[in-house]
N, C-alpha and C positions, 0 to 999 in steps of 0.2 A: 132813599135814592140819592147817590152822590152826584154832585154837580159836574157836568162835563164841560171841558175847556177846549176850544178849537183854535189851533195855531195855523194861520193862513200863509201859503206860499204858492209859488207858480207851479201848477200841476204838471207842466211839461217836464219838470226837473225834480221828480220826487225822491231822488237819491243822489248821493255823492258821485256815483258812477256816471249818472247823467250830466251833472255839472262838469265833471272832468272832461267828458267828451266834447261838450260845447266849448269849454274853455280852451281845449287843445286846438279847436278850429279857429280861434280868434287870437291866440297868442303866438308870436313868432317862435319857431322851433328852438332857437338858442335860449330864449327866455323861459320857455316851457321846460327845457332840459335842466336849466338852473333850478327851477322849482322842484322838479321831480327827482333829480339825481341823488344817488347815495355814493358812498365811497367804494373803491376797488370793484369787486364783482357784484356788489349790491345785495349780498346775502342777508345782511342784517336789516337792510331796508325792507326786504320781503318778509322777514320774520316779525318785524314790528306789527304787520297786519295779520299774518297767518296765525301767530300764536294766540291771538284772541279766540280762534275757533276751538281751542281746547277747553275753554271755560263754558260750562253748561249750567243753566239755571232751571229751577223747578217751579211750576205754578202751584197755587193752592186755590182751586176754583170755587170751592164751597165756603171759603172764609168770608165772613162779613167784613166789608171794608168801607171806609169813609172817603172824604174828598182828598184828591191828590194834591200835594204841595211839594214841588221839586226845588224850592228855594233852599239856599244854603247860607249860613253865616260864616264869614271868613275875615279874619283880622278886623273885627268890629263893624263889618258892613254886611248887610244881607243882599245876596245876589239872587236873581229870579230863577236861575238854573245852575246846576253844578259844573259848569264849563266856561272856559274863556278862550280868547284868541291868542295864539302863541306869537312870540316875536319872530319875525322873518326879515332877513337882510335884503336890501335892494328891492323892496316890494314894488316900488314905482317902475322898476324895469319890467316886471312881469305884467302888471296892469297899471296904467297911469293913475295917479292919485289914490292908489289902493290904501295907503295908511289912513288917510282922512275918511274914506268911505267906511272902512272897518271901524275906526275909532268912534265915528258918529253913530253907527248902527249899534255898537256895544253899549254906548252910553244911553241911547234911547231904550234899549231892551235890558238894561241893568245886568250886564255881564262884563267882566274885565277885558280890556284890550291891552296888550303889552307891546310897547314900541321898542325896537332894537336900536342900539347905538349906531348900527350901520344900515338903518332904514333910510327912507328918502323924504321924510318929514321931520321937522325939528321938535325938540322937547316942548318948546313954547307953543307951536302951532297945534300939536296934538293935545296939549293941556287945554287949549282954547276950545277946540271942536268937541272934546270929550267932557267938557264942563269940570275939568280937574279930576276925572275918575280914572284916567289911564295909568297903568303900571309902566315901569321902564326896566329894560334888561340892559345891564352894563357889561360890555366887553372891557375888561380891565386894561386901562392904558399902561404903557411902560413907565410914564412919568406920573408921579403922585400929584404934581401940580395940575395936570389935566384932569386926573380923577377928581381932585378936590373941587375944581371949578364945575365939572358936570354935576357933582353932588350938590354944589351950591345952587345951580340952576334948577335942579329937581326940588330942592327945599323951597325955593322962591315960588314955584307953581304949585306947591303943596302936593307933590306926587304921593299917593297913598301907600305904594308898595314898590320897593326896589328889589330887582331880581339880579343876582350876580351870577354870571355865566362862568363855569369852571371847567368845562370839558373840551376846551380847545387849546391844549398845550402846543399843538401844531395843527395846521390845516390839513384835513383829510385829503387823500388822493382820490379826486372825483373825475373819472375818466371823461364823462360827458362834458364837464366844464373845461377840461384841458383841450379837448378837441374843438370846442366852440370858441376858445380864446377868452373864456369867462374867468380870468384870474381877477385879482383885486387891484385895480379896477378892471371892468370888462373892456375888451378891445373890440371895436366894430370892424371886422374884416368884411371882405367881399361877400362871403357866404352869408354872414349875418345880415348884411344890408339887403341882400336878395330876399332872405326870409322875411324881413320886416316889410318889404314892398308887397309881399303876398298877403299881409294882414293890414289892409288899409285903415280899418277903424282904430286899430292899435296905434298906427302912425298918426292919424288925425288927433287922437286923444293925447298922444305924446307931445305933439306940437302945441296943443292947447294948454297943457299943464307944465311944459318945459322938460328938457332933458333931465332925467333923474340924477340926483347927486346925493352925497352924504350930508344931509342938511344939518343935523345936530353937530357935526364936526367942522362946519364952515368957519366958525370963529377962530379955529386953531390952525387953519391952513393959510398959506401965503396966496395972495390973489394971482390968478392967471396961470395956475399950474397946468402943464400938459399931462397927458395920460401917464407917461413914464415918471414924471415927478410926483404925481398923485399916487402911483404905485409905490414909490419909495416912502412917501409920507405914511401910507397905511402900514407898510412893513415896519417902519421905525416906530410907529405909534402903538401898534398892537402885537408886537412880538414879545412873547414871554409867558411863562407858566404862571398860573394863579395858584398859590399854595395857601394853606390855612392861615398863615400869618397875614397875608394880604386881605383875606376875607375878614379876619379879626379887626384889622385896622379900619375897615369899612364899618363894621359893627360898632366900633367905638365912636365913629363920626355920625352915622346915620341914626336919626331918632325915630324914624317910622318903622313899619314892618319890613323885615329883611328875609328874603327867600333866596335859597342857593339852588341853581339849576344845573343839572348834569350829574346828580348823585346816582350811583349804581352799586355801591358796596357798603358793607358794615363799617369798614374803617372810615370812609368819608362821612357816613351818617353820624357816627359817634363824634367825629371831629366838629361838625357844624352844630350839633347839639351842645357841645362843651363851650363853644364861643357865643352861644345865646341867639342863634338864628331862630326866626319864628316859623319857617317852613322850608320844605325842600320840594323840588320838582324832579321826580325820578325820570330820567331822559337819557337817550343815547344820541341826541342831536339829530333826530330824524333819520338815523342810519347813515349819517354823513361823515362820521369820524373814525370808527373802528369796526371793520366788518367781522372780526372774530368775537365781538362782544355779544352779550345777551340782548334780546329784545327788551324794550322799555317795560312791557307788561310783566315779563318774567322776573325782571329786577324788582318791580313793585311787589309782586307776589312774595318774594323772599323778604324784603324789607318790611312790608306791612304785617307780616306774620309775627314780628317781634313786638309784643304788646308794650314793652317798655319805651319803644320809640314813639308810639302813638300817644303816650301820655305826656310826652315832652315837646312834640313838634308836629305841625300839619304836614301830612304826606300827600303829595299830589303826583300826577303823572302826565306825561307828554309823549306822544308817539304812537302812530298806528290806528288811532280811533277814526272810524269812517262811518259810524252810524249810531243812532240811539241805543241799539243793541250793545254795541261796544262800550258805550258809556255805562250801561247797566252792568256789564261784565267787569269793568274796571272798579266800580263801586263794590261789587260783590266780593272782590279779592282784596279790598282794603283801601282803595283810593278815596280821599276826602274831597278832591276837586280835580278837574281834568282840563287839559289844554289841547287844542288842535290848531295846526298851522296850514298845511296844504289844502284841506277841505274849504277853508275860507277864501283861499286864493283861487281855487276853482270857482267858488261862487262869484267873486268879482270879475274874474276872467270870463265867465259865462254871461253874467247879467249886469255888469258894470255897476252903476250906482245903487241898483236894487240887490246886488248880490250879497251884501253883508247881512241885511235883514232877512232875506230869503233863507240863507244858510242857518242862521240863528233859529228861525221858526221851524225849519226842517228838522234840526236836531231836537228841539223842544217837542215837536209833534211825535217823533219817533220814540223818544224816551218816555213820553206820557203814555203811549200805547203799550210799551213794555210794562210799565207800572200797572196799568189796567189789567194786563194779562196775568201778572204775578199776584195781583190783589194786595198791593202795598200802597201806603199813603205818603211815605217820604223816603229819601234816598238812603237814610241810615238803615233801612230794613233790607236792603239788597243782600247783605251777607247771610240773612236768614234763608235766602232762596238759592244759595250756592249748592249745586249738586256735586260737581267735580271740577278740578282744574289740572 
């Protein structure tokens, strides 16, 4: 008889759909739209989720099976589950103190949390609350001087994994953000202020933790910048395409694990393998950059089908995962590790300080149940249960 494990979470919110509904009732509309929105008509945003439905798994009920172990070894560390928390910009705008809530929950539960360059907590603070376990996603700065100083700070706190973002040669046209005035930086117009007043708990928490700012970038900003000046600073600092030579320069400097995020083609995959990257995250930036592109899961299916890639680099995926069933599907078609962003923000938006741990346990419980149904013991066996895609 195999040992059964129970993952505890708030039974009022047994799905990501439930968390989303609660979060929407607590987060101001402009901030919720920033979290949810995609680019243009949001076709690719929708495909990120719906294309998972084409992946079908088969159980083998009469198979003798043992204890379930969903842990995964990645870059020299064993994580308790095959998923982590994606980087998201301006997290503290959507729910106050969200980066720290999620980083603490991830560290406690042995999964990776990834801090974005443009999130609202600093490298040093997240390293402290995560006990040095957090990953970092780099928006490549225009100036190498700033890049090198960020890498120095990451090395000082012994960041285990550096993720270089490459899929933002320009910012996507996101109509929801344009209407709400959520450019970089966001502008608080009358409509947004009214929406904030309708979410009093969000307002109280914002006052408690302070107005969100780009904490990691503060050392590089002049003091007392107004919104217009801050906007010019962001445009000046992060305008420019990231090509393979820029990634190679980082590979030459960075001694730890290097992951490239935003890969969706054979050409880019071959390029990052050639410069010695340790992993890729197949992603379309949450459907926020190019509406005519593939869903993340379909890009993964294509890239993971090439066995020569899997022999040389870790292949992970980000985008559209909303359940343990989706996690199972991702592994069945070749993902070695998975990342989710919006579901964890729904968690903290719905449940505040308890939202991170709730969402982690929710995904673990759902994935565990799928593994029981399929009668497998570890995530490497999911491809054996793929029926069609």
